[in-house]
Backbone as a ProteinNet text record, in pm:
[ID]
protein_1_A
[PRIMARY]
XXXXXXXXXXXXXXXXXXXXXXXXXXXXXXXXXXXXXXXXXXXXXXXXXXXXXXXXXXXXXXXXXX
[TERTIARY]
111.3	-16.4	58.3	58.1	98.7	112.4	236.1	238.4	131.5	72.7	-19.6	-194.5	-206.3	-332.1	-316.9	-221.7	-182.5	-165.9	-176.8	-158.8	-300.1	-371.1	-553.8	-586.4	-583.7	-661.2	-638.4	-502.6	-431.1	-525.8	-521.6	-557	-742.6	-815.8	-950.1	-974.4	-865.3	-899.2	-868.7	-791.5	-761.7	-847.5	-921.8	-1054.8	-1184.3	-1173.9	-1293.9	-1258.5	-1144.7	-1163	-1140.3	-1039.6	-1078.4	-1149.4	-1202.7	-1327.9	-1461.4	-1515.2	-1626.1	-1660.2	-1505.2	-1535.4	-1557.7	-1526.4	-1541.1	-1457.6	-1443.6	-1367.9	-1353.9	-1433.2	-1448.1	-1375.5	-1428.8	-1359	-1243.3	-1192.2	-1137.6	-974.5	-917.3	-740.9	-672.8	-645.9	-662	-455.8	-423.9	-281.5	-283.1	-164.6	-102.5	10.6	118	245.6	337.7	442.8	530.3	487.6	498.6	429.9	342.7	237.9	118.9	137.7	273.5	303	390.5	390.2	386	332.7	191.6	90.5	89.9	84.6	84.3	-35.6	-117.3	-246.3	-355.1	-441.5	-523.1	-536.3	-496.3	-509	-620.8	-670.9	-743.1	-618.7	-702	-569	-518	-645.4	-557.3	-446.8	-474	-346.8	-240.7	-210.7	-150.4	-24.4	-92.4	-76.2	14.3	-17.3	27.7	148.5	146.9	300.2	377.4	318.4	439.4	505.4	435.5	457.1	561	500	579.3	737.7	728.9	842.5	946.9	873.6	953.7	999.6	948.9	978.8	1103.5	1101.8	1227.3	1317.5	1296.2	1433.2	1499.3	1379.3	1469	1514.4	1472.7	1585.4	1698.1	1726.9	1843.8	1904.5	1857.9	1910.2	2049.6	2065.8	2156.7	2297.8	2327.4	2459.9	2516.3	2401.4	2461.1	2504.7	2449.3	2487.9	2620.3	2705.2	2824.6	2842.7
-137.1	-10.3	100.1	207.6	313.2	399.9	506.5	563.4	669.2	697.8	832.6	766.2	627.3	567	500.4	475.3	430.2	538.5	658.4	778.9	815.1	808.3	876.7	738.2	624.7	556.2	571.2	634.9	656.9	772.2	872.4	999.1	960.2	898.8	907.4	798.1	678.3	625.7	736	784.8	877.5	980.5	1061	1122.9	1050.1	976.9	886.5	844.3	856	819.9	951.1	1048	1168.6	1274.6	1304.3	1403.6	1318.9	1196.6	1138.9	1046	1022	943.5	811.7	752.5	599.1	515.4	414	391.9	245.3	201.4	72.7	80.7	209.7	167.2	268.3	380.7	474.4	397.4	498	469.8	560.7	516.4	586.9	600.3	744.2	739.5	731.4	661.8	632.7	644.4	604.4	597.3	504.3	520.6	448.6	474.3	596.1	635.5	528.4	501.7	422.9	315.9	211.5	105.9	162.7	289.3	282.2	313.8	319.8	331	188.9	240.9	98.2	117.7	212.9	217.1	355.7	336	468.7	514.4	654.4	727.4	869.6	961.3	1066.1	1219.1	1268.7	1360.9	1451.7	1483.9	1506.3	1434.3	1307.5	1211.7	1251.2	1197.6	1228.7	1388.8	1526	1620.1	1626.1	1579.7	1556.5	1449	1366.4	1260.4	1359	1456.2	1498.9	1623.4	1626.1	1795	1753.5	1615.8	1550.1	1494	1482.4	1441.3	1536	1648.3	1756.9	1828.3	1817.8	1900.5	1812.9	1684.4	1553.9	1619.5	1639.3	1699.7	1815.2	1911.5	2041.7	2046.6	2020.2	2030.4	1931.1	1848.1	1762.9	1858.3	1973.6	2024.5	2119.8	2180.6	2271.2	2211.2	2075.8	2030.1	2077.9	2122.2	2106.7	2264.3	2346.7	2482.6	2533.5	2586.9	2629.6	2689.5
-8.1	-47.7	-19.4	-92.8	-84.1	36.1	83.2	206.3	218.2	102.2	104	161.5	77.7	167.6	262.1	311	470.5	554.3	503.5	593.1	631.7	498	505.7	563.6	615.8	702.9	799.2	812.4	978.2	1061.9	977.4	998.7	1011.6	920.6	954.8	1068.2	1076	1241	1355.2	1345.3	1453.1	1449.5	1384.8	1369.4	1408.5	1359.3	1493.1	1577	1639.3	1756.3	1874.7	1780.5	1882	1833.4	1750.9	1731.6	1725.8	1687.9	1709.9	1854.2	1959	2008.7	2002.9	1845.8	1817.2	1851.2	2006.6	2043.1	1980.2	1915.8	1810.1	1681	1605.5	1486.8	1486.5	1606.1	1586.9	1666.1	1618.3	1680.9	1752	1895.6	1989.7	1987.3	2011.7	2021.4	2188.9	2184.8	2331.8	2375.4	2303	2316.4	2376.9	2415.3	2481.4	2623.6	2642.6	2784.6	2889	2785.4	2838.4	2884.2	2892.3	2946	3052	3124.7	3217	3346.2	3277.8	3425.2	3463.7	3580.6	3676.1	3731.8	3745.4	3836.8	3800.4	3836.1	3840.8	3917.1	3891.1	4023.6	4025.9	4109	4070.8	4055.3	4004	3947.9	4116.3	4172.4	4310.5	4354.6	4373.2	4418.8	4345.1	4188	4141.5	4107.5	4161.7	4225.7	4341.2	4405.5	4541.5	4532.1	4461.8	4481.2	4356.7	4296.1	4184.4	4319.4	4345.7	4438.4	4584.8	4649.1	4712.1	4671.1	4581.3	4508.4	4481.2	4441.2	4434.7	4522.4	4656.6	4716.7	4838.5	4796.4	4851.7	4772.9	4602.3	4564.1	4607.7	4570	4608.5	4774.1	4904.3	5024.9	4982.3	4916.4	4854.1	4803.9	4733.9	4621.2	4676.3	4785.7	4853.8	4864	4865.4	4806.4	4654.2	4622.8	4445.9	4444.2	4529.6	4556.5	4602.5	4562.5	4603.6	4740.9
[MASK]
++++++++++++++++++++++++++++++++++++++++++++++++++++++++++++++++++

């Protein structure tokens, strides 16, 4: 199949998924990061985890400042 035909098929499948919400015929892009998801969390919990991790890193950052 020529590249332009393949691209047209993919574009149509992506449009079905993203614009029309068709999860049966559409194709959602997840990327490599999807394999890193280990659990489903509420957004507030994710934000608390990120802030907590940042605080830990920043508390130890003084050792890098001259």
